[in-house]
N, C-alpha and C positions, 0 to 999 in steps of 0.2 A: 495427532495420535489420539485414539479413542480413550474413554474413561476406563479404568480397570474395575473388574467386577469383584464384589466381595463375596466370598464362600459364606452363604446364609446360615448353613450349619454351624460354621465355626463362630459366626457373629452372635448366635444364641447362646454359645457355651463359654466365650472368653470375654473378659473385660480387661481394660488397662487400668493399673493403679496410677496415682498420682506421679511416682517416680518413674512411670513407663514400663514397669514389669507386667507381666499378663497373669491375671488371675483366673482360675479354674475352680469349678466344683468337684467334690470328690464322688467316686463311683461307689457302687454296692450299696446305696442307701434307699432304693425304691421298693423293693419287695423282699420277702422271706426275712422279715425283721425279727420274728420270735426267737430265733436261735442265737441273735447277736446281742452282746451285752449292752446294758444302757450306756456304759462308759462309751463303747465303740460307736453306738449310734449318736451319741452326742458330739464325738469328734468328727463324724462324717458331716455334720451339719456346717462344719466350719469350711471356709473355701481354703485353697492352697495356692501356690504358685506353680507354672509350668517349669519343667527342668531346662536347663541352658541348652541341651542337645535338641529340644523342641522349638526353642524360639524362633529359629529361622524359618521354620515351616510354617508356623502360626502367623509369622508377620506376613508371610507371602501370601496367605489366605485371606489376611485382614489388611490390605494396603492403606486404609484410611484410619487405623485404630492408633 
């Protein structure tokens, strides 16, 4: 059986944590930053985890994660 291909777009967006959960970066932080508060921009810098509903889809895109 041939090797499975990794979705390269997903590989750039998601990383696995030590416990096996999948980490993601937050959206809405690239432009139109003047109207966003400093607190909101600071919180957007932190990474989050994907929801349980998305886990199966992301693991299918990243078979070697």
